[in-house]
N, C-alpha and C positions, 0 to 999 in steps of 0.2 A: 435270671431276670427278677427285678426288684418288687418291692410291694407297692402298690397303687396308692398314690397320695390323694386321689380324687374319687368321688362318687358322682357319677353322672346323671342328670335327671333331664327330662324334657316336659315342658308345659305346653299344653294344647287347650284350646278353647273348645269346649263341648257345647251341648245344645244349650244349656243354661248356667253352666258352671265352668271354672277353668279345672283341668285335670293335670297332675303331676305325676310322673312315673320314673323311677331310677331304673338303671339299665343294670347296674351291678348287684343290687340287692334288691329283695322282693318287697318293694314298698310303692303304694300307689295310694295317693290321696286327692282330695279336691277341696274347692272354696268359692265361694261367689265373687271374691276379687283377687286380683293377683297377690296383693299383700297377705290376704287371708290364706290362698294355696301355699305361699311361700313359707309361712310360719307353720303351716299345718305339716308341710313337707319336712322343714327342720325337725319339729318336734317327732313325726312318725319316724324318721331316720334315726334319731337319737333313740328313741324308745326300741326301735329294731336292734340296733347295734349294743345296747346297754347288757353288760355282762357277757358278750361274745368275746371270743378270741379273735381280734382283728387280724393278725398274722395268719391264721387258719384261712381266713376268708380272702387272704390276698391283699389285706389292706394295710397301711401304714398307720401308727398312732396318729390319733387326731386327723381324719381325713378330711379335706374340704368338700363342700357341696359344690358343684358346677352345673348351674341351671342354663338349659337353651330353650327359648321360646319358639315354638313353631306357629308361623303364620299361616293362614289360609287366604291367599291372595284373592280369592273371589269373594270373599266376605269384606275386603278392605274398602 
């Protein structure tokens, strides 16, 4: 099995903030807007992986961040 080329994250609307959570690495962050949340997510993942052996984590060099937005249809 090859190294994973993407890190998956889900963004959800919380009570007052957007919350982003990665599935492959232990990163959770938040923001008041989607743009702020995505910027915080990119920074948090970068800091989390800084100095890490990506191959040991099962990740290819320079993995992409794939973000999925979860919508609550009851709030739409």
